BALUM-456753 format. One record per residue: x, y, z of N, C-alpha, C, O in turn; residue in one letter. Coordinates in pm, whole numbers. Example, Ala and Ser with C-alpha at 12.3 -4.5 7.8 and 13.67 -1.06 7.14 Angstrom:
residues 2
<n.X = 1319, n.Y = -569, n.Z = 780, ca.X = 1230, ca.Y = -450, ca.Z = 780, c.X = 1320, c.Y = -330, c.Z = 780, o.X = 1424, o.Y = -332, o.Z = 846, drenkol = A>
<n.X = 1285, n.Y = -225, n.Z = 708, ca.X = 1367, ca.Y = -106, ca.Z = 714, c.X = 1290, c.Y = 3, c.Z = 787, o.X = 1341, o.Y = 114, o.Z = 804, drenkol = S>
This chain:
residues 97
<n.X = -4932, n.Y = -1619, n.Z = 129, ca.X = -4835, ca.Y = -1515, ca.Z = 144, c.X = -4911, c.Y = -1377, c.Z = 165, o.X = -4858, o.Y = -1290, o.Z = 234, drenkol = M>
<n.X = -5017, n.Y = -1361, n.Z = 116, ca.X = -5106, ca.Y = -1243, ca.Z = 137, c.X = -5146, c.Y = -1228, c.Z = 282, o.X = -5149, o.Y = -1116, o.Z = 334, drenkol = E>
<n.X = -5175, n.Y = -1331, n.Z = 344, ca.X = -5203, ca.Y = -1335, ca.Z = 481, c.X = -5084, c.Y = -1285, c.Z = 574, o.X = -5105, o.Y = -1213, o.Z = 672, drenkol = G>
<n.X = -4957, n.Y = -1330, n.Z = 535, ca.X = -4854, ca.Y = -1292, ca.Z = 622, c.X = -4830, c.Y = -1135, c.Z = 608, o.X = -4811, o.Y = -1062, o.Z = 705, drenkol = T>
<n.X = -4834, n.Y = -1093, n.Z = 486, ca.X = -4810, ca.Y = -949, ca.Z = 462, c.X = -4921, c.Y = -862, c.Z = 538, o.X = -4890, o.Y = -761, o.Z = 601, drenkol = V>
<n.X = -5036, n.Y = -903, n.Z = 531, ca.X = -5153, ca.Y = -847, ca.Z = 587, c.X = -5137, c.Y = -838, c.Z = 745, o.X = -5165, o.Y = -734, o.Z = 805, drenkol = K>
<n.X = -5091, n.Y = -950, n.Z = 808, ca.X = -5073, ca.Y = -956, ca.Z = 943, c.X = -4966, c.Y = -858, c.Z = 987, o.X = -4981, o.Y = -789, o.Z = 1087, drenkol = R>
<n.X = -4863, n.Y = -852, n.Z = 913, ca.X = -4748, ca.Y = -754, ca.Z = 959, c.X = -4799, c.Y = -616, c.Z = 949, o.X = -4761, o.Y = -540, o.Z = 1039, drenkol = R>
<n.X = -4873, n.Y = -570, n.Z = 862, ca.X = -4918, ca.Y = -436, ca.Z = 848, c.X = -5023, c.Y = -403, c.Z = 958, o.X = -5030, o.Y = -290, o.Z = 1006, drenkol = T>
<n.X = -5105, n.Y = -506, n.Z = 997, ca.X = -5198, ca.Y = -470, ca.Z = 1093, c.X = -5163, c.Y = -482, c.Z = 1236, o.X = -5236, o.Y = -440, o.Z = 1325, drenkol = T>
<n.X = -5039, n.Y = -546, n.Z = 1258, ca.X = -4996, ca.Y = -564, ca.Z = 1399, c.X = -4924, c.Y = -429, c.Z = 1426, o.X = -4835, o.Y = -385, o.Z = 1353, drenkol = R>
<n.X = -4970, n.Y = -371, n.Z = 1534, ca.X = -4903, ca.Y = -240, ca.Z = 1571, c.X = -4780, c.Y = -253, c.Z = 1656, o.X = -4766, o.Y = -355, o.Z = 1725, drenkol = R>
<n.X = -4695, n.Y = -162, n.Z = 1657, ca.X = -4575, ca.Y = -185, ca.Z = 1750, c.X = -4619, c.Y = -189, c.Z = 1893, o.X = -4558, o.Y = -261, o.Z = 1973, drenkol = P>
<n.X = -4722, n.Y = -118, n.Z = 1931, ca.X = -4773, ca.Y = -128, ca.Z = 2070, c.X = -4792, c.Y = -266, c.Z = 2125, o.X = -4748, o.Y = -307, o.Z = 2233, drenkol = I>
<n.X = -4865, n.Y = -335, n.Z = 2036, ca.X = -4889, ca.Y = -478, ca.Z = 2065, c.X = -4755, c.Y = -562, c.Z = 2079, o.X = -4742, o.Y = -650, o.Z = 2165, drenkol = T>
<n.X = -4671, n.Y = -535, n.Z = 2002, ca.X = -4536, ca.Y = -601, ca.Z = 2008, c.X = -4465, c.Y = -573, c.Z = 2148, o.X = -4408, o.Y = -659, o.Z = 2214, drenkol = H>
<n.X = -4476, n.Y = -446, n.Z = 2180, ca.X = -4407, ca.Y = -410, ca.Z = 2307, c.X = -4479, c.Y = -468, c.Z = 2431, o.X = -4422, o.Y = -507, o.Z = 2533, drenkol = Y>
<n.X = -4610, n.Y = -468, n.Z = 2408, ca.X = -4700, ca.Y = -519, ca.Z = 2528, c.X = -4669, c.Y = -662, c.Z = 2541, o.X = -4663, o.Y = -709, o.Z = 2655, drenkol = W>
<n.X = -4646, n.Y = -741, n.Z = 2433, ca.X = -4609, ca.Y = -877, ca.Z = 2456, c.X = -4479, c.Y = -891, c.Z = 2531, o.X = -4465, o.Y = -986, o.Z = 2608, drenkol = G>
<n.X = -4379, n.Y = -800, n.Z = 2512, ca.X = -4254, ca.Y = -808, ca.Z = 2583, c.X = -4266, c.Y = -761, c.Z = 2729, o.X = -4196, o.Y = -812, o.Z = 2817, drenkol = M>
<n.X = -4349, n.Y = -670, n.Z = 2752, ca.X = -4360, ca.Y = -608, ca.Z = 2888, c.X = -4464, c.Y = -643, c.Z = 2985, o.X = -4466, o.Y = -601, o.Z = 3101, drenkol = L>
<n.X = -4559, n.Y = -729, n.Z = 2929, ca.X = -4683, ca.Y = -751, ca.Z = 3006, c.X = -4640, c.Y = -849, c.Z = 3137, o.X = -4713, o.Y = -852, o.Z = 3236, drenkol = K>
<n.X = -4532, n.Y = -919, n.Z = 3134, ca.X = -4509, ca.Y = -1005, ca.Z = 3241, c.X = -4408, c.Y = -935, c.Z = 3340, o.X = -4354, o.Y = -1003, o.Z = 3427, drenkol = D>
<n.X = -4382, n.Y = -808, n.Z = 3329, ca.X = -4305, ca.Y = -741, ca.Z = 3426, c.X = -4387, c.Y = -719, c.Z = 3557, o.X = -4510, o.Y = -712, o.Z = 3558, drenkol = L>
<n.X = -4309, n.Y = -710, n.Z = 3666, ca.X = -4395, ca.Y = -685, ca.Z = 3789, c.X = -4436, c.Y = -541, c.Z = 3786, o.X = -4391, o.Y = -460, o.Z = 3705, drenkol = D>
<n.X = -4529, n.Y = -513, n.Z = 3881, ca.X = -4604, ca.Y = -383, ca.Z = 3876, c.X = -4499, c.Y = -252, c.Z = 3909, o.X = -4519, o.Y = -142, o.Z = 3858, drenkol = D>
<n.X = -4397, n.Y = -276, n.Z = 3990, ca.X = -4298, ca.Y = -167, ca.Z = 4011, c.X = -4232, c.Y = -142, c.Z = 3889, o.X = -4213, o.Y = -26, o.Z = 3853, drenkol = S>
<n.X = -4191, n.Y = -249, n.Z = 3813, ca.X = -4116, ca.Y = -227, ca.Z = 3688, c.X = -4200, c.Y = -153, c.Z = 3582, o.X = -4149, o.Y = -67, o.Z = 3510, drenkol = Q>
<n.X = -4332, n.Y = -190, n.Z = 3573, ca.X = -4418, ca.Y = -115, ca.Z = 3486, c.X = -4437, c.Y = 25, c.Z = 3521, o.X = -4442, o.Y = 113, o.Z = 3435, drenkol = K>
<n.X = -4449, n.Y = 49, n.Z = 3658, ca.X = -4470, ca.Y = 195, ca.Z = 3700, c.X = -4342, c.Y = 266, c.Z = 3657, o.X = -4358, o.Y = 365, o.Z = 3587, drenkol = L>
<n.X = -4219, n.Y = 229, n.Z = 3688, ca.X = -4104, ca.Y = 282, ca.Z = 3647, c.X = -4093, c.Y = 318, c.Z = 3497, o.X = -4050, o.Y = 426, o.Z = 3455, drenkol = Q>
<n.X = -4136, n.Y = 220, n.Z = 3423, ca.X = -4146, ca.Y = 233, ca.Z = 3276, c.X = -4245, c.Y = 351, c.Z = 3235, o.X = -4213, o.Y = 433, o.Z = 3149, drenkol = L>
<n.X = -4356, n.Y = 356, n.Z = 3297, ca.X = -4464, ca.Y = 456, ca.Z = 3274, c.X = -4397, c.Y = 585, c.Z = 3309, o.X = -4402, o.Y = 676, o.Z = 3226, drenkol = I>
<n.X = -4338, n.Y = 600, n.Z = 3418, ca.X = -4271, ca.Y = 731, ca.Z = 3459, c.X = -4167, c.Y = 774, c.Z = 3357, o.X = -4162, o.Y = 890, o.Z = 3318, drenkol = T>
<n.X = -4086, n.Y = 680, n.Z = 3315, ca.X = -3982, ca.Y = 711, ca.Z = 3212, c.X = -4047, c.Y = 759, c.Z = 3077, o.X = -4002, o.Y = 856, o.Z = 3015, drenkol = M>
<n.X = -4152, n.Y = 686, n.Z = 3034, ca.X = -4225, ca.Y = 730, ca.Z = 2914, c.X = -4282, c.Y = 863, c.Z = 2928, o.X = -4270, o.Y = 944, o.Z = 2836, drenkol = L>
<n.X = -4348, n.Y = 893, n.Z = 3045, ca.X = -4415, ca.Y = 1017, ca.Z = 3067, c.X = -4315, c.Y = 1128, c.Z = 3064, o.X = -4347, o.Y = 1231, o.Z = 3005, drenkol = A>
<n.X = -4197, n.Y = 1118, n.Z = 3120, ca.X = -4099, ca.Y = 1220, ca.Z = 3131, c.X = -4039, c.Y = 1242, c.Z = 2977, o.X = -3993, o.Y = 1350, o.Z = 2942, drenkol = E>
<n.X = -4044, n.Y = 1136, n.Z = 2898, ca.X = -3986, ca.Y = 1144, ca.Z = 2768, c.X = -4076, c.Y = 1232, c.Z = 2674, o.X = -4031, o.Y = 1286, o.Z = 2573, drenkol = S>
<n.X = -4199, n.Y = 1242, n.Z = 2711, ca.X = -4290, ca.Y = 1320, ca.Z = 2608, c.X = -4323, c.Y = 1465, c.Z = 2673, o.X = -4396, o.Y = 1544, o.Z = 2614, drenkol = V>
<n.X = -4271, n.Y = 1492, n.Z = 2789, ca.X = -4297, ca.Y = 1627, ca.Z = 2854, c.X = -4211, c.Y = 1731, c.Z = 2761, o.X = -4102, o.Y = 1697, o.Z = 2714, drenkol = K>
<n.X = -4260, n.Y = 1841, n.Z = 2740, ca.X = -4192, ca.Y = 1949, ca.Z = 2664, c.X = -4062, c.Y = 1980, c.Z = 2743, o.X = -4057, o.Y = 1985, o.Z = 2865, drenkol = P>
<n.X = -3958, n.Y = 1999, n.Z = 2657, ca.X = -3826, ca.Y = 2034, ca.Z = 2724, c.X = -3830, c.Y = 2174, c.Z = 2789, o.X = -3887, o.Y = 2268, o.Z = 2734, drenkol = A>
<n.X = -3774, n.Y = 2183, n.Z = 2896, ca.X = -3763, ca.Y = 2309, ca.Z = 2973, c.X = -3678, c.Y = 2405, c.Z = 2889, o.X = -3567, o.Y = 2372, o.Z = 2848, drenkol = K>
<n.X = -3732, n.Y = 2522, n.Z = 2865, ca.X = -3664, ca.Y = 2620, ca.Z = 2789, c.X = -3574, c.Y = 2696, c.Z = 2879, o.X = -3616, o.Y = 2756, o.Z = 2977, drenkol = M>
<n.X = -3447, n.Y = 2692, n.Z = 2843, ca.X = -3348, ca.Y = 2769, ca.Z = 2920, c.X = -3354, c.Y = 2918, c.Z = 2877, o.X = -3377, o.Y = 2944, o.Z = 2759, drenkol = E>
<n.X = -3335, n.Y = 3014, n.Z = 2965, ca.X = -3342, ca.Y = 3157, ca.Z = 2929, c.X = -3233, c.Y = 3179, c.Z = 2842, o.X = -3130, o.Y = 3115, o.Z = 2860, drenkol = P>
<n.X = -3241, n.Y = 3268, n.Z = 2742, ca.X = -3143, ca.Y = 3308, ca.Z = 2651, c.X = -3030, c.Y = 3386, c.Z = 2723, o.X = -3061, o.Y = 3477, o.Z = 2800, drenkol = K>
<n.X = -2910, n.Y = 3356, n.Z = 2704, ca.X = -2798, ca.Y = 3422, ca.Z = 2771, c.X = -2780, c.Y = 3545, c.Z = 2690, o.X = -2771, o.Y = 3545, o.Z = 2567, drenkol = K>
<n.X = -2776, n.Y = 3655, n.Z = 2770, ca.X = -2759, ca.Y = 3784, ca.Z = 2706, c.X = -2608, c.Y = 3808, c.Z = 2683, o.X = -2530, o.Y = 3774, o.Z = 2772, drenkol = K>
<n.X = -2565, n.Y = 3863, n.Z = 2576, ca.X = -2426, ca.Y = 3893, ca.Z = 2560, c.X = -2392, c.Y = 4011, c.Z = 2638, o.X = -2466, o.Y = 4109, o.Z = 2634, drenkol = K>
<n.X = -2288, n.Y = 4011, n.Z = 2707, ca.X = -2254, ca.Y = 4117, ca.Z = 2797, c.X = -2184, c.Y = 4233, c.Z = 2731, o.X = -2108, o.Y = 4211, o.Z = 2636, drenkol = L>
<n.X = -2203, n.Y = 4350, n.Z = 2774, ca.X = -2130, ca.Y = 4463, ca.Z = 2724, c.X = -2088, c.Y = 4539, c.Z = 2833, o.X = -2117, o.Y = 4503, o.Z = 2947, drenkol = D>
<n.X = -2013, n.Y = 4657, n.Z = 2810, ca.X = -1949, ca.Y = 4740, ca.Z = 2907, c.X = -2050, c.Y = 4796, c.Z = 3010, o.X = -2017, o.Y = 4817, o.Z = 3127, drenkol = A>
<n.X = -2175, n.Y = 4820, n.Z = 2960, ca.X = -2289, ca.Y = 4868, ca.Z = 3068, c.X = -2310, c.Y = 4779, c.Z = 3175, o.X = -2338, o.Y = 4821, o.Z = 3287, drenkol = C>
<n.X = -2296, n.Y = 4641, n.Z = 3147, ca.X = -2322, ca.Y = 4553, ca.Z = 3246, c.X = -2220, c.Y = 4556, c.Z = 3371, o.X = -2252, o.Y = 4509, o.Z = 3481, drenkol = D>
<n.X = -2105, n.Y = 4610, n.Z = 3346, ca.X = -1998, ca.Y = 4623, ca.Z = 3448, c.X = -2004, c.Y = 4759, c.Z = 3511, o.X = -1925, o.Y = 4779, o.Z = 3604, drenkol = Y>
<n.X = -2080, n.Y = 4852, n.Z = 3477, ca.X = -2078, ca.Y = 4986, ca.Z = 3543, c.X = -2121, c.Y = 4970, c.Z = 3689, o.X = -2219, o.Y = 4906, o.Z = 3725, drenkol = A>
<n.X = -2042, n.Y = 5033, n.Z = 3765, ca.X = -2057, ca.Y = 5046, ca.Z = 3915, c.X = -2020, c.Y = 4923, c.Z = 3997, o.X = -2055, o.Y = 4917, o.Z = 4115, drenkol = G>
<n.X = -1950, n.Y = 4823, n.Z = 3939, ca.X = -1923, ca.Y = 4719, ca.Z = 4017, c.X = -1785, c.Y = 4727, c.Z = 4096, o.X = -1755, o.Y = 4639, o.Z = 4176, drenkol = I>
<n.X = -1710, n.Y = 4827, n.Z = 4072, ca.X = -1596, ca.Y = 4853, ca.Z = 4153, c.X = -1628, c.Y = 4963, c.Z = 4256, o.X = -1699, o.Y = 5061, o.Z = 4234, drenkol = W>
<n.X = -1565, n.Y = 4933, n.Z = 4369, ca.X = -1587, ca.Y = 5035, ca.Z = 4485, c.X = -1512, c.Y = 5163, c.Z = 4473, o.X = -1393, o.Y = 5159, o.Z = 4439, drenkol = S>
<n.X = -1570, n.Y = 5272, n.Z = 4497, ca.X = -1485, ca.Y = 5394, ca.Z = 4488, c.X = -1409, c.Y = 5416, c.Z = 4621, o.X = -1331, o.Y = 5511, o.Z = 4630, drenkol = D>
<n.X = -1429, n.Y = 5335, n.Z = 4724, ca.X = -1359, ca.Y = 5353, ca.Z = 4853, c.X = -1209, c.Y = 5309, c.Z = 4836, o.X = -1121, o.Y = 5360, o.Z = 4905, drenkol = E>
<n.X = -1183, n.Y = 5217, n.Z = 4746, ca.X = -1052, ca.Y = 5170, ca.Z = 4716, c.X = -985, c.Y = 5238, c.Z = 4603, o.X = -887, o.Y = 5185, o.Z = 4550, drenkol = E>
<n.X = -1032, n.Y = 5352, n.Z = 4562, ca.X = -983, ca.Y = 5426, ca.Z = 4442, c.X = -841, c.Y = 5471, c.Z = 4456, o.X = -808, o.Y = 5527, o.Z = 4561, drenkol = Y>
<n.X = -747, n.Y = 5450, n.Z = 4353, ca.X = -621, ca.Y = 5501, ca.Z = 4352, c.X = -594, c.Y = 5557, c.Z = 4209, o.X = -629, o.Y = 5500, o.Z = 4106, drenkol = M>
<n.X = -530, n.Y = 5673, n.Z = 4215, ca.X = -501, ca.Y = 5729, ca.Z = 4075, c.X = -388, c.Y = 5643, c.Z = 4022, o.X = -330, o.Y = 5558, o.Z = 4090, drenkol = D>
<n.X = -360, n.Y = 5672, n.Z = 3892, ca.X = -258, ca.Y = 5582, ca.Z = 3829, c.X = -115, c.Y = 5593, c.Z = 3898, o.X = -49, o.Y = 5491, o.Z = 3919, drenkol = A>
<n.X = -71, n.Y = 5716, n.Z = 3931, ca.X = 55, ca.Y = 5720, ca.Z = 3989, c.X = 62, c.Y = 5647, c.Z = 4123, o.X = 162, o.Y = 5582, o.Z = 4152, drenkol = D>
<n.X = -39, n.Y = 5657, n.Z = 4204, ca.X = -41, ca.Y = 5581, ca.Z = 4334, c.X = -39, c.Y = 5434, c.Z = 4305, o.X = 26, o.Y = 5357, o.Z = 4377, drenkol = E>
<n.X = -107, n.Y = 5391, n.Z = 4201, ca.X = -112, ca.Y = 5249, ca.Z = 4167, c.X = 24, c.Y = 5202, c.Z = 4131, o.X = 67, o.Y = 5096, o.Z = 4177, drenkol = L>
<n.X = 95, n.Y = 5278, n.Z = 4049, ca.X = 224, ca.Y = 5240, ca.Z = 3999, c.X = 315, c.Y = 5218, c.Z = 4125, o.X = 380, o.Y = 5117, o.Z = 4149, drenkol = V>
<n.X = 308, n.Y = 5328, n.Z = 4196, ca.X = 390, ca.Y = 5336, ca.Z = 4333, c.X = 366, c.Y = 5213, c.Z = 4415, o.X = 460, o.Y = 5150, o.Z = 4463, drenkol = D>
<n.X = 242, n.Y = 5178, n.Z = 4433, ca.X = 209, ca.Y = 5073, ca.Z = 4513, c.X = 253, c.Y = 4929, c.Z = 4449, o.X = 292, o.Y = 4838, o.Z = 4521, drenkol = H>
<n.X = 244, n.Y = 4919, n.Z = 4329, ca.X = 283, ca.Y = 4794, ca.Z = 4255, c.X = 438, c.Y = 4782, c.Z = 4276, o.X = 487, o.Y = 4671, o.Z = 4299, drenkol = L>
<n.X = 511, n.Y = 4888, n.Z = 4269, ca.X = 657, ca.Y = 4879, ca.Z = 4276, c.X = 698, c.Y = 4849, c.Z = 4423, o.X = 804, o.Y = 4790, o.Z = 4446, drenkol = N>
<n.X = 616, n.Y = 4889, n.Z = 4525, ca.X = 647, ca.Y = 4867, ca.Z = 4665, c.X = 626, c.Y = 4718, c.Z = 4703, o.X = 703, o.Y = 4657, o.Z = 4777, drenkol = E>
<n.X = 511, n.Y = 4661, n.Z = 4644, ca.X = 483, ca.Y = 4519, ca.Z = 4672, c.X = 547, c.Y = 4422, c.Z = 4593, o.X = 537, o.Y = 4304, o.Z = 4624, drenkol = V>
<n.X = 616, n.Y = 4461, n.Z = 4487, ca.X = 672, ca.Y = 4364, ca.Z = 4397, c.X = 799, c.Y = 4313, c.Z = 4465, o.X = 888, o.Y = 4391, o.Z = 4499, drenkol = R>
<n.X = 808, n.Y = 4179, n.Z = 4486, ca.X = 919, ca.Y = 4122, ca.Z = 4551, c.X = 1030, c.Y = 4065, c.Z = 4456, o.X = 1151, o.Y = 4074, o.Z = 4480, drenkol = H>
<n.X = 977, n.Y = 4007, n.Z = 4351, ca.X = 1065, ca.Y = 3941, ca.Z = 4257, c.X = 1170, c.Y = 4035, c.Z = 4187, o.X = 1278, o.Y = 3987, o.Z = 4150, drenkol = S>
<n.X = 1145, n.Y = 4152, n.Z = 4170, ca.X = 1240, ca.Y = 4246, ca.Z = 4102, c.X = 1357, c.Y = 4251, c.Z = 4175, o.X = 1464, o.Y = 4226, o.Z = 4119, drenkol = K>
<n.X = 1352, n.Y = 4284, n.Z = 4308, ca.X = 1484, ca.Y = 4300, ca.Z = 4383, c.X = 1555, c.Y = 4176, c.Z = 4401, o.X = 1679, o.Y = 4176, o.Z = 4399, drenkol = S>
<n.X = 1490, n.Y = 4070, n.Z = 4418, ca.X = 1554, ca.Y = 3935, ca.Z = 4420, c.X = 1619, c.Y = 3902, c.Z = 4293, o.X = 1728, o.Y = 3844, o.Z = 4289, drenkol = H>
<n.X = 1551, n.Y = 3940, n.Z = 4183, ca.X = 1613, ca.Y = 3905, ca.Z = 4053, c.X = 1747, c.Y = 3977, c.Z = 4029, o.X = 1845, o.Y = 3924, o.Z = 3977, drenkol = R>
<n.X = 1740, n.Y = 4101, n.Z = 4072, ca.X = 1871, ca.Y = 4185, ca.Z = 4045, c.X = 1975, c.Y = 4124, c.Z = 4146, o.X = 2091, o.Y = 4112, o.Z = 4106, drenkol = R>
<n.X = 1943, n.Y = 4088, n.Z = 4265, ca.X = 2047, ca.Y = 4036, ca.Z = 4353, c.X = 2095, c.Y = 3906, c.Z = 4297, o.X = 2216, o.Y = 3887, o.Z = 4290, drenkol = E>
<n.X = 2010, n.Y = 3816, n.Z = 4256, ca.X = 2056, ca.Y = 3699, ca.Z = 4198, c.X = 2144, c.Y = 3725, c.Z = 4068, o.X = 2248, o.Y = 3662, o.Z = 4049, drenkol = F>
<n.X = 2102, n.Y = 3810, n.Z = 3991, ca.X = 2174, ca.Y = 3841, ca.Z = 3860, c.X = 2318, c.Y = 3900, c.Z = 3898, o.X = 2420, o.Y = 3859, o.Z = 3844, drenkol = W>
<n.X = 2318, n.Y = 3989, n.Z = 3985, ca.X = 2446, ca.Y = 4056, ca.Z = 4029, c.X = 2538, c.Y = 3955, c.Z = 4087, o.X = 2658, o.Y = 3960, o.Z = 4060, drenkol = D>
<n.X = 2486, n.Y = 3860, n.Z = 4170, ca.X = 2555, ca.Y = 3760, ca.Z = 4242, c.X = 2629, c.Y = 3661, c.Z = 4150, o.X = 2748, o.Y = 3630, o.Z = 4165, drenkol = K>
<n.X = 2545, n.Y = 3611, n.Z = 4051, ca.X = 2592, ca.Y = 3491, ca.Z = 3973, c.X = 2646, c.Y = 3534, c.Z = 3839, o.X = 2729, o.Y = 3463, o.Z = 3783, drenkol = F>
<n.X = 2607, n.Y = 3641, n.Z = 3788, ca.X = 2638, ca.Y = 3679, ca.Z = 3654, c.X = 2720, c.Y = 3808, c.Z = 3632, o.X = 2743, o.Y = 3847, o.Z = 3517, drenkol = F>
<n.X = 2764, n.Y = 3872, n.Z = 3740, ca.X = 2848, ca.Y = 3982, ca.Z = 3732, c.X = 3001, c.Y = 3953, c.Z = 3693, o.X = 3066, o.Y = 3863, o.Z = 3746, drenkol = S>
<n.X = 3046, n.Y = 4027, n.Z = 3607, ca.X = 3191, ca.Y = 4005, ca.Z = 3579, c.X = 3280, c.Y = 4031, c.Z = 3686, o.X = 3254, o.Y = 4128, o.Z = 3757, drenkol = E>
<n.X = 3390, n.Y = 3956, n.Z = 3714, ca.X = 3476, ca.Y = 3967, ca.Z = 3826, c.X = 3569, c.Y = 4086, c.Z = 3799, o.X = 3654, o.Y = 4117, o.Z = 3882, drenkol = P>
């Protein structure tokens, strides 16, 4: 029984795997070597993502298209289509006779 225990402790895992892999063809062995080498390379460090703040957005809007608040409200009212249609719809179907 001592011989069995001694054999287990002296047998290395590499020897076990070699017994399983020694009969593979050369291309499979090379593929395995590549996979093993890739697995021990240090992981690529991704750059830390900086938390954005208001300063990161400074200057991203063009001044050429600047409108003051009153102009913007007037423009939005002009281009809004649904408001007039909604009133027409409401008046047509829900007005009292």
